[in-house]
N, C-alpha and C positions, 0 to 999 in steps of 0.2 A: 510503449505503445499507447496510443490514444484512441478514443472512440468518439468521433464527432458525428452528430446527427444532421445531415444535410437534406433539405427538402428540394425535390426536383419534380418536373412535370412527369406524370406517369399515366398510362392508360388504365392501370389497375386502381380501383377505388381504395382509398385509405391505405395506400402503400407509399413508402418513401425510401430514399436511398440512405442507408446507414454506412458511414465511412469509417473504417478501421485504419488508423495511422500507425505505421511502424517506423522506428528510427533506423539509422544506417547500421546499427550493431545487431539488428535482428537477423539470425541465421536464415539462409535460404530454405533449409528444410522445414523451419518453423512456418515460414510463409506458405510453402507448398502444402504442409499439413493442415493449415488453417483453411486454405482454399478448398482442399479435398473434403474437409469436414463440412464446410458450408454447402458444397455441391451435393453431398450425401443427404443433406437436409432438404434437397429439392429446390434450393433457392438459386436465383440468378445472381451472378457476381462478376465483377470486372476487376482486373488488376492493372495498376500503373506504377511506374517508378519515376522519380525525378532526379535530376542531376545533383541535387543537394544531398542525395543519399536516402531521402525519405521514400517509403513505399506505401501504397494505399490499396486496400481491398474494399470495393464498394458493393454493397449488398442491397438488393431490392426486396423489401419485406413489409409486412404489416406489423402492428404493435405486438401481437402475440408472438410472431416469429422473431421480432426484435428481442423479446425476453429470452427466447431460446438461444439467440446469438450471444446475449449477455452471459447466459449460463455456460456457453461454450468457452467464452473468454475467461470467466471465473475459474472454470475447470482447468484451463491451460495454465493460468497463473496461480492457481491454488489460493485464491484470495477470499472466497466465501462472502458472506454478508456482514455488514457492520451493524451491530445492535447496541450501540453505546447507550441509548436511552432505556434499553431493556435491562441493563445491569443496575440493580438497586444499589444505592449508596448506603450499604449496610455497614455494620461496625467493622467487619473485616477490611473493607476498602478504606474506611477512615483510618484504621490502624496502619494500613499499608501506606497511606498517603502521608501520614505524619512521621513515619518511621525514618530514622536517620539512615540515609542510603550510603552505607559503607560496606564494601565487599571484601571478604577474606579469600584471597586467591591462593591456590587454584580451587579450593572447595566451593566457592560461590560463583564459579565461571558461568554456569547455566543461568543463575539468577541475574547476573550482570547482563547476559545476552538478552534476556526477556525485557529487562528494564531499558536497555539501549534501544531495542526494537520498538518498544512502546514510545520512547522519545521521538524516534524517527517517524512513526505513524502519525503521532500528534503534530509533528512539524509539517507533514505533507498536507494535512487538513488546514493548518494555519497559513500555509503558503499558497494554496489553491486560489485562483487558477494559475498563478505565476510559479509553477513548479520548477525546481532547480534542475539544471543540466548536470550530467554525470560529474564533470570536473568541479563545478560549484558545490555539488552535494558532498563530494569527497573532502573538499576544503572545509565545509561546515562541520562534517562529522569529525574531522581531525581537530578543528578548533574547539568543539564542545568537549572532546575527549581530553584535550589539554586543560580546559577549564575544570573538568571533573577531577582530574589528577591534582590540580592546584588546591582544591578544597579538601582533598583526602591524601595527605602526605604519607599515610600508612602504606600506600601502594608503591613507595619508592623502590622496593626490591622486586616489584612485579610489573613494572611499566610496560615491558614488551608484551606480556600476556594480557594486561589490561587493554592496551591499544589494539592488540590483535583480536580481542573479543568485542570491544565497544564499537570500533569503526565499522566493521562489516555488518554487525547486527543492526546498528543504527541505519545503515544504507538499505539493508533488507526491509526493515520496518517502514522506511520512507517509501520504497518502491511499492510495497504492498498497499500502503496508504494512498499513494498516488493512483494506483489502479482502481482502488475503491472510489476515490473522488471522481475519476474520469467516467466510470461506468455506472455510478449510482444515479438513481432517479433524481433529476434536478431539484424537485421539491423536497425530497427526503434529504438530499445533500445540504440544502439551505438550512433545513431544520437542525441537522446535525452540527453544522459549522456554527449556527447561532447558539446552540447549547454549549459548545466548547468555548465560544467567546464569552458567554454569560458566566460560566464557571471560572474562567480566567479573570474576568472583571470583579468577581466576588472574592478573589484571592484563593480560589479552590483549584488552581491549575494542577496541583499535585494529585487532587482527587481525579481529575480528568486523566492524568497519566496512569493512575492506578486502574482506572476503567479500561484503558488501552492494554495494560498488562494482562488484565483478565481476559480480554478479547483474544489476545495472542495465545494465551494458555489454552483457551477453549478451542481455538482453531487448530492448534497443534494436536490436541487430543482427537479432534474430528478426523484428521488425516493421518493419525498415528505417526506424527513427526517427533523425532527426538532432538532435533536441532532447529534453531531459528532459520537457518539458511534454507531449510526444506520448504519454507512457506512461499518462496518465490522461485519459479522455474525459469531459467534463462532461455 
């Protein structure tokens, strides 16, 4: 799902049409629920579907109401706010960043899922605005998993479990990251992507990854999630 802000002529002062875009895989009951929730907010909205499979909900609102819509979307997708700049680069994060990432399965399955989701979230910010389609995302996740297994031959006896953990967790992290980039304030999004690029250019990409891990862990605590998959609601 994408959130595009489209300006149109309106009789209402300081109002604009905000367009929520849903792909063809979005369940009809999710669309109906979103429309119902928007109408309960007392806002005017229109629905349209295209032959391509895309569906759109257009909402007439002011800036304050737009923030309420953003909160509604965040609640639906359980994505929260991104606060990468608020996470201090303390010794714990530096230790995590330079730690040799090898996982003993099945004991470290949860740690691997957090790490994989953080990689996915980071990738989404690096890809924006050219976010990957589902088939390409699966292809990338599978390729990265193969690469990870190549540098960690100790997982030879746990390949099935490793792939079964890494790939879906990476995809979940990417989807959460994609929703964040789409719905984030453009100025804040630019600042965040600039910070990620700066850390990468300084050779601190692993520190960025450690920050994303921390964000995922904090978000899971906030919503009492026990699994990474609970961060994104289909």
